[in-house]
Structure formats: structure tokens, C-alpha cells
C-alpha positions as CSV (number, residue, x, y, z in Angstrom):
1,X,157.0,104.2,70.7
2,X,154.3,105.7,72.7
3,X,154.5,104.1,75.5
4,X,158.0,104.4,75.8
5,X,158.4,108.0,75.2
6,X,155.6,108.7,78.1
7,X,158.3,106.3,80.0
8,X,161.1,108.7,79.8
9,X,158.7,111.7,80.0
10,X,158.1,110.1,83.4
11,X,162.0,109.9,84.0
12,X,162.2,113.2,83.2
13,X,159.9,114.6,85.3
14,X,161.7,112.9,88.4
15,X,164.9,113.5,87.1
16,X,163.5,117.4,87.3
17,X,162.6,116.6,90.9
18,X,166.1,115.2,91.9
19,X,168.0,118.2,90.5
20,X,167.4,120.2,93.5
21,X,164.6,122.5,92.4
22,X,163.9,125.2,95.6
23,X,161.3,128.0,95.4
24,X,162.2,131.6,96.1
25,X,160.1,133.3,98.7
26,X,157.9,135.2,95.8
27,X,156.3,132.2,95.1
28,X,156.3,128.5,93.1
29,X,157.2,130.3,89.5
30,X,160.4,130.9,90.6
31,X,162.5,128.1,90.4
32,X,166.2,128.0,91.1
33,X,168.6,125.5,89.8
34,X,172.6,126.1,89.2
35,X,173.6,126.2,85.6
36,X,175.5,123.3,85.5
37,X,172.2,121.0,86.3
38,X,170.2,123.3,83.8
39,X,173.2,122.3,81.5
40,X,173.3,118.7,82.4
41,X,169.4,118.2,82.1
42,X,169.3,119.7,78.4
43,X,171.8,117.7,77.3
44,X,170.1,114.4,78.4
45,X,166.4,115.7,77.5
46,X,164.6,118.0,75.0
47,X,161.2,118.5,76.7
48,X,160.2,121.1,74.7
49,X,159.9,119.2,71.7
50,X,159.2,116.2,73.4
51,X,161.4,114.1,71.2
52,X,162.3,111.1,73.2
53,X,162.9,107.6,72.4
54,X,164.1,104.7,74.2
55,X,166.1,103.1,71.6
56,X,168.9,105.3,69.4
57,X,168.5,104.6,65.6
58,X,171.7,102.3,64.8
59,X,173.1,100.3,61.9
60,X,170.8,97.7,60.9
61,X,173.1,94.7,61.2
62,X,173.6,96.3,65.3
63,X,169.9,96.9,65.2
64,X,168.8,93.0,64.1
65,X,171.4,91.6,67.1
66,X,169.1,93.9,69.4
67,X,165.9,93.1,68.1
68,X,166.9,88.9,68.5
69,X,167.6,89.7,71.9
70,X,165.0,91.6,72.9
71,X,162.9,89.2,71.1
72,X,163.8,86.0,72.9
73,X,164.6,87.5,76.4
74,X,161.3,89.4,76.1
75,X,159.2,86.3,75.0
76,X,159.8,84.6,78.5
77,X,158.2,87.8,80.3
78,X,155.3,88.0,77.6
79,X,154.3,84.4,78.2
80,X,154.3,84.6,81.9
81,X,152.4,88.1,81.4
82,X,149.9,86.4,78.8
83,X,149.0,83.5,81.1
84,X,147.9,85.9,83.8
85,X,145.2,87.5,81.4
86,X,142.8,84.6,81.5
87,X,143.2,84.2,85.4
88,X,142.4,88.0,85.5
89,X,139.5,87.6,83.5
90,X,138.3,84.9,85.3
91,X,138.3,86.9,89.1
92,X,136.5,89.8,87.0
93,X,133.6,87.2,86.1
94,X,133.7,85.7,89.4
95,X,133.2,89.1,91.0
96,X,130.4,89.9,88.8
97,X,128.7,86.5,89.6
98,X,128.1,87.8,93.0
99,X,125.7,90.1,92.4
100,X,122.2,89.6,93.0
101,X,122.8,87.7,96.8
102,X,120.8,87.6,99.9
103,X,121.0,90.9,101.1
104,X,119.1,92.7,103.8
105,X,118.3,95.8,101.5
106,X,118.7,99.5,103.0
107,X,120.7,102.4,101.8
108,X,123.9,101.9,99.4
109,X,127.3,102.4,101.5
110,X,128.1,105.8,100.9
111,X,132.6,105.5,99.8
112,X,135.0,106.2,97.5
113,X,134.2,105.0,93.7
114,X,137.7,103.5,94.1
115,X,136.8,101.2,97.0
116,X,133.9,99.6,95.0
117,X,135.6,99.8,91.2
118,X,134.2,96.4,89.4
119,X,131.7,95.4,91.9
120,X,128.5,94.4,89.9
121,X,126.4,96.1,92.5
122,X,126.6,98.8,95.2
123,X,127.1,97.5,98.9
124,X,124.4,97.7,101.4
125,X,124.7,99.6,105.2
126,X,123.2,96.5,106.6
127,X,124.8,93.9,104.6
128,X,128.4,95.3,105.7
129,X,127.3,95.8,109.4
130,X,126.2,92.2,109.4
131,X,129.2,90.9,108.4
132,X,131.7,92.6,110.4
133,X,129.1,91.7,113.2
134,X,129.2,87.8,112.7
135,X,133.0,87.7,111.6
136,X,133.9,84.4,113.9
137,X,137.6,84.1,115.4
138,X,140.6,83.9,113.6
139,X,140.9,80.3,115.2
140,X,137.9,79.1,113.6
141,X,138.7,81.1,110.2
142,X,142.1,79.0,110.3
143,X,140.4,75.5,111.3
144,X,137.5,76.1,108.4
145,X,140.6,76.5,105.5
146,X,140.9,74.3,103.2
147,X,145.1,74.5,104.1
148,X,145.6,74.6,99.8
149,X,149.0,76.3,100.1
150,X,152.4,76.3,102.0
151,X,151.6,79.5,103.3
152,X,148.2,78.6,104.4
153,X,149.6,75.8,105.8
154,X,152.1,78.0,107.6
155,X,149.1,79.6,109.3
156,X,147.8,82.4,106.7
157,X,144.0,83.0,106.3
158,X,142.7,81.7,103.2
159,X,139.5,83.4,101.2
160,X,137.9,79.6,101.3
161,X,138.4,79.6,105.0
162,X,136.6,83.0,106.0
163,X,133.7,82.4,103.7
164,X,133.0,79.0,105.0
165,X,133.3,80.1,108.8
166,X,130.6,83.0,108.0
167,X,127.0,82.6,108.4
168,X,125.1,81.3,105.7
169,X,122.8,84.5,105.2
170,X,125.8,86.8,104.5
171,X,125.9,88.8,101.2
172,X,128.6,87.2,99.2
173,X,129.8,90.4,97.5
174,X,130.1,91.9,100.7
175,X,132.0,88.8,102.1
176,X,134.3,89.4,99.1
177,X,134.8,92.9,99.9
178,X,135.8,92.0,103.4
179,X,138.0,89.3,102.4
180,X,139.8,91.8,99.9
181,X,140.3,94.6,102.6
182,X,141.4,92.1,105.2
183,X,144.5,90.7,102.6
184,X,145.1,94.6,101.7
185,X,144.3,93.1,98.0
186,X,146.5,90.7,97.9
187,X,144.4,88.0,96.6
188,X,143.4,84.9,98.7
189,X,145.8,84.7,101.5
190,X,145.9,87.3,104.2
191,X,148.5,87.8,107.6
192,X,146.5,86.6,110.6
193,X,147.8,89.1,112.7
194,X,146.7,91.8,110.5
195,X,143.4,89.9,110.2
196,X,142.8,89.6,113.5
197,X,143.8,93.1,113.9
198,X,141.1,95.0,111.6
199,X,138.7,92.6,112.5
200,X,138.7,93.5,116.2
201,X,139.1,97.0,115.5
202,X,135.9,96.7,113.1
203,X,133.6,94.9,115.7
204,X,135.1,97.5,118.3
205,X,134.1,101.3,116.6
206,X,131.4,102.9,117.5
207,X,129.6,103.0,114.0
208,X,130.0,99.2,113.6
209,X,133.1,99.2,111.9
210,X,131.9,100.7,108.7
211,X,134.8,103.8,108.3
212,X,137.1,101.1,108.7
213,X,135.9,98.7,106.2
214,X,135.4,101.6,104.0
215,X,139.3,102.8,104.3
216,X,140.7,99.4,104.1
217,X,138.4,98.0,101.0
218,X,139.5,101.0,99.0
219,X,143.7,101.0,100.4
220,X,143.4,97.3,99.1
221,X,141.5,98.2,95.8
222,X,144.1,101.1,95.1
223,X,147.0,98.5,95.6
224,X,145.5,95.9,93.6
225,X,144.9,97.8,90.9
226,X,147.9,99.9,91.1
227,X,149.6,96.3,90.5
228,X,147.4,95.9,87.4
229,X,148.5,99.1,85.8
230,X,152.3,98.0,86.5
231,X,151.6,94.7,85.0
232,X,149.7,96.0,81.7
233,X,152.6,98.9,81.6
234,X,155.5,96.5,81.4
235,X,153.5,93.9,79.1
236,X,153.7,97.1,76.5
237,X,156.9,97.7,77.4
238,X,158.3,94.7,76.8
239,X,155.8,94.9,73.1
240,X,157.6,98.3,72.9
241,X,161.3,97.1,72.9
242,X,160.6,94.4,70.4
243,X,158.3,96.2,68.0
244,X,161.0,99.2,68.3
245,X,164.2,97.2,67.5
246,X,162.5,95.7,64.8
247,X,161.9,98.8,62.9
248,X,165.4,99.8,63.5
249,X,166.7,96.5,62.2
250,X,164.6,95.4,59.4
251,X,162.5,99.1,58.8
252,X,165.6,101.5,58.8
């Protein structure tokens, strides 16, 4: 399958780098490898033809056993994976509903597009400065938290507690972005130590914390969307194993 060919191709590239490529003084276009490494690599991958496949062609009787193994073994993983899809969509809709909130207006925040990917509208500089300036103490945020989870009861910062402790005229989208940055893209809970350190760093910065805010938000979104990418890749991987083994078993 296409997904598996891509995965194996990536593994092949990784193996290339792990087999000791070196560059000669004349430039980057002179790789030096041992003959043994070349032979070993060519035995496993034929990158010139890209004729890669994850599952080998086997007899239908053996393939049927593999199909049922992958089908029943992968069904649980797929069930767990598909159960997350509505939650991800719900999170997306929640962010979209934060548009057109209270704002001070003015110029938009100039940041990497990845930092605000999925946001319904640009963040405003004055709104960001206000949220950073009016962030309450860690103790107040923890006090306002509903303590819904075990980790929250242990002292982790909750998104709801953060919202409840902020002034009522704060821009909702900026508050969402700020907590995402504080939580490092980790969802609705944030480490109390990291949260306090980050808030103090932003509030004490000469630029009002804008650069620190932008950096933290970019890192959080990069981490979050990387996790989403791996999540959907693994779902596709399980699908490929089931489909490819089914083809070998019933359509040889």
C-alpha cells in the first residue's frame, strides 16, 4: 500500500544515515561507504525502483491467518482511534466558536502561521498584551479550578481554572492560545511549575511578553499537530495491514 511504502521508504532513508555516510573534502556529493554497507543495503531495499511492500506475498492459507490476526488485533486499536475523531472535531468547533469575542482591536500579532493554524481569526497585539498583563497568580488559578481529574487534584493547572481567574473582558481566543502555550500543546492540563515560570517570564519581558508568547505558542502547536499527524498515520497503517493481508488472502 502507499502508506506502507512511504513508511518503509522513510526507514530506508534512516538506515542510509545510520550506515555511516561521510562526506569527503571535495563536497557533499562524494559519499564514502564500505562495500559491505552497500551490499547489505541493496539486499534489503531497491530504492531505484521503489518496489517496496510491507507484507510479502505468501500462500493464501497462510495469508488468511495473517489477515484474521491483523483484523482482530487491529480492531481494538481502530476502535480507540475512531473514538477520538469526534473529540478532535469537537475541539476544532470549540476553537471556531471563539471568534468575534471581546477585543481591543489594533494590529494583528505577527507570528509564524503554524502558531495560529486552525484559529478562526488573527490574534490582536493589544489583546495578547492584556491577557499576559492580567494573568493572576498560580494559587488563584488553582483555586478557581473545578478539580475534575486526578491530576488536577494533585495540583495541575486546569484550562477552566485559568479562564475563570482571568478578567471578564479578556479575548477568549487569546486566552485559549495562552493556555495552549502554557500547557505546551498538552490539552486541558498544564504543569504548575512550567506555568508559573512561563507567566513570570512573559510578564517581566520588556516587550510585554509577546516574543515569549509567540515562541511558546508555536512550539505548542507544532507538538500538538505532530501528535495528530502520528495519530492519523497509525490509523492508516493499521488499515493498510488489514487491507493488504486481505488482498493476499482472498485475492491472490
